[in-house]
Backbone as CSV, one residue per row, in Angstrom:
resi,resn,N_x,N_y,N_z,CA_x,CA_y,CA_z,C_x,C_y,C_z
1,MET,98.435,146.272,93.219,98.416,145.010,92.514,99.757,144.829,91.800
2,PRO,100.423,143.676,92.016,101.737,143.481,91.382,101.609,143.324,89.869
3,THR,102.630,143.798,89.215,102.676,143.634,87.761,103.046,142.192,87.436
4,GLU,102.899,141.829,86.182,103.255,140.465,85.780,104.732,140.206,86.026
5,ALA,105.571,141.192,85.780,107.017,141.030,86.008,107.316,140.814,87.483
6,GLU,106.626,141.567,88.352,106.820,141.393,89.803,106.339,140.016,90.241
7,PHE,105.208,139.602,89.700,104.669,138.285,90.031,105.652,137.188,89.626
8,LEU,106.197,137.285,88.419,107.163,136.282,87.945,108.421,136.291,88.787
9,ALA,108.866,137.474,89.210,110.043,137.572,90.072,109.769,136.904,91.417
10,LEU,108.594,137.143,91.979,108.233,136.504,93.252,108.122,134.989,93.099
11,GLN,107.530,134.557,92.018,107.404,133.129,91.753,108.782,132.481,91.649
12,SER,109.699,133.149,90.993,111.063,132.651,90.856,111.748,132.586,92.218
13,ARG,111.537,133.613,93.037,112.147,133.651,94.373,111.606,132.527,95.259
14,VAL,110.322,132.300,95.206,109.722,131.221,95.995,110.294,129.880,95.564
15,SER,110.436,129.681,94.280,111.009,128.439,93.762,112.442,128.260,94.259
16,GLU,113.217,129.347,94.238,114.591,129.298,94.717,114.645,128.949,96.207
17,LEU,113.761,129.540,96.999,113.720,129.248,98.433,113.297,127.809,98.693
18,GLU,112.363,127.297,97.918,111.965,125.899,98.060,113.137,124.978,97.772
19,ASP,113.925,125.300,96.744,115.120,124.498,96.415,116.118,124.527,97.564
20,ARG,116.299,125.691,98.164,117.228,125.791,99.292,116.745,124.979,100.490
21,LEU,115.447,125.040,100.756,114.894,124.252,101.856,115.105,122.758,101.603
22,GLN,114.831,122.337,100.391,115.017,120.931,100.035,116.466,120.520,100.247
23,PHE,117.405,121.383,99.856,118.824,121.111,100.068,119.117,120.949,101.560
24,LEU,118.577,121.854,102.367,118.816,121.779,103.817,118.212,120.504,104.412
25,TYR,117.007,120.148,103.980,116.407,118.900,104.464,117.316,117.716,104.164
26,ARG,117.798,117.634,102.921,118.678,116.533,102.548,119.980,116.574,103.346
27,ARG,120.554,117.755,103.457,121.839,117.928,104.149,121.735,117.526,105.628
28,LEU,120.611,117.856,106.251,120.406,117.555,107.664,119.783,116.180,107.894
29,GLY,119.453,115.486,106.824,118.857,114.159,106.956,117.442,114.195,107.486
30,ILE,116.720,115.244,107.182,115.342,115.404,107.648,114.399,115.097,106.499
31,ASP,113.387,114.285,106.796,112.360,114.015,105.790,111.274,115.064,105.922
32,TYR,110.845,115.596,104.797,109.748,116.542,104.796,108.453,115.777,104.647
33,ALA,107.515,116.069,105.525,106.191,115.458,105.422,105.179,116.554,105.119
34,ASP,104.287,116.273,104.215,103.225,117.220,103.893,102.424,117.499,105.153
35,PRO,102.290,118.774,105.565,101.553,119.079,106.780,100.142,118.510,106.801
36,GLY,99.545,118.334,105.639,98.205,117.770,105.592,98.163,116.313,106.008
37,SER,99.299,115.626,105.919,99.343,114.214,106.283,100.156,113.987,107.547
38,ASP,100.554,115.044,108.211,101.418,114.930,109.391,100.591,114.621,110.629
39,PRO,100.765,113.414,111.213,100.014,113.084,112.432,100.343,114.021,113.577
40,ALA,101.504,114.713,113.494,101.879,115.644,114.555,100.897,116.807,114.661
41,LEU,100.124,117.028,113.616,99.185,118.138,113.635,97.836,117.757,114.234
42,SER,97.617,116.471,114.482,96.329,116.083,115.068,96.252,116.601,116.508
43,SER,95.069,117.012,116.888,94.905,117.562,118.237,95.175,116.519,119.309
44,GLN,94.804,115.260,119.064,95.068,114.196,120.035,96.562,114.025,120.246
45,PHE,97.304,114.029,119.144,98.754,113.860,119.226,99.376,115.018,120.012
46,GLN,99.000,116.239,119.674,99.569,117.394,120.363,99.163,117.444,121.823
47,ASP,97.933,117.057,122.127,97.494,117.003,123.522,98.334,116.004,124.311
48,ALA,98.606,114.852,123.710,99.433,113.845,124.384,100.822,114.409,124.678
49,LEU,101.414,115.096,123.717,102.735,115.690,123.940,102.671,116.778,125.009
50,ARG,101.649,117.609,124.971,101.511,118.689,125.969,101.417,118.122,127.383
51,ARG,100.726,116.990,127.511,100.577,116.351,128.822,101.827,115.559,129.209
52,GLY,102.783,115.492,128.309,104.003,114.736,128.589,103.806,113.234,128.426
53,ASN,102.742,112.821,127.741,102.459,111.403,127.550,103.021,110.944,126.217
54,LYS,104.320,110.704,126.228,105.022,110.329,124.995,104.560,108.970,124.476
55,ILE,104.247,108.055,125.379,103.794,106.719,124.961,102.501,106.828,124.170
56,GLU,101.577,107.645,124.646,100.317,107.843,123.916,100.584,108.509,122.560
57,ALA,101.494,109.478,122.539,101.831,110.158,121.285,102.401,109.154,120.279
58,ILE,103.259,108.268,120.750,103.841,107.245,119.864,102.741,106.316,119.348
59,LYS,101.828,105.946,120.223,100.721,105.069,119.818,99.874,105.750,118.734
60,ILE,99.548,107.017,118.949,98.747,107.757,117.963,99.509,107.851,116.649
61,TYR,100.807,108.119,116.728,101.621,108.221,115.514,101.627,106.896,114.767
62,ARG,101.813,105.790,115.489,101.826,104.457,114.849,100.498,104.165,114.182
63,GLU,99.394,104.482,114.871,98.070,104.222,114.292,97.832,105.073,113.048
64,SER,98.365,106.283,113.045,98.161,107.197,111.915,98.999,106.842,110.706
65,THR,100.191,106.275,110.948,101.132,106.059,109.860,101.362,104.592,109.515
66,GLY,101.126,103.704,110.473,101.375,102.286,110.237,102.831,101.876,110.367
67,VAL,103.667,102.760,110.925,105.093,102.438,111.075,105.310,101.617,112.329
68,GLY,106.498,101.045,112.446,106.866,100.252,113.613,107.179,101.116,114.819
69,LEU,107.391,100.450,115.951,107.622,101.154,117.216,108.879,102.015,117.175
70,ALA,109.987,101.465,116.706,111.252,102.216,116.701,111.146,103.455,115.810
71,GLU,110.558,103.276,114.627,110.414,104.412,113.707,109.474,105.467,114.286
72,ALA,108.396,105.025,114.925,107.447,105.964,115.536,108.105,106.738,116.660
73,LYS,108.892,106.051,117.492,109.584,106.741,118.592,110.545,107.782,118.050
74,ARG,111.306,107.396,117.040,112.260,108.335,116.427,111.515,109.550,115.858
75,ALA,110.409,109.304,115.181,109.632,110.398,114.589,109.066,111.311,115.671
76,VAL,108.536,110.723,116.739,107.973,111.524,117.834,109.071,112.351,118.500
77,ASP,110.245,111.764,118.675,111.372,112.526,119.232,111.685,113.741,118.351
78,GLU,111.731,113.532,117.040,112.013,114.631,116.115,110.900,115.672,116.136
79,ILE,109.666,115.212,116.230,108.527,116.137,116.259,108.556,116.964,117.545
80,GLU,108.916,116.340,118.656,109.022,117.074,119.915,110.017,118.222,119.790
81,VAL,111.154,117.935,119.183,112.165,118.975,118.982,111.625,120.072,118.078
82,ARG,110.999,119.663,116.978,110.476,120.616,116.008,109.393,121.512,116.621
83,LEU,108.545,120.928,117.478,107.464,121.697,118.086,107.883,122.396,119.368
84,GLY,109.088,122.104,119.839,109.593,122.754,121.043,109.016,122.195,122.330
85,HIS,108.669,120.921,122.339,108.135,120.289,123.564,109.259,119.673,124.380
């Protein structure tokens, strides 16, 4: 069981790493989306990408987020890269 000092050190390190990630997101122009609200995590969305049905994936993304076609396409393109599809 970690001591209070070890716990505080770990908490500080996690905070530092979160700050670095935030810096990288800003530097790379990437928006961070909470995974709980990310339509890319829906099974329908991932199935569409796995099948190579990008149009369906864009449609699902638009329905989930309410964004326009161009923004949805851009987001799906970024998600494909992130997920390695």
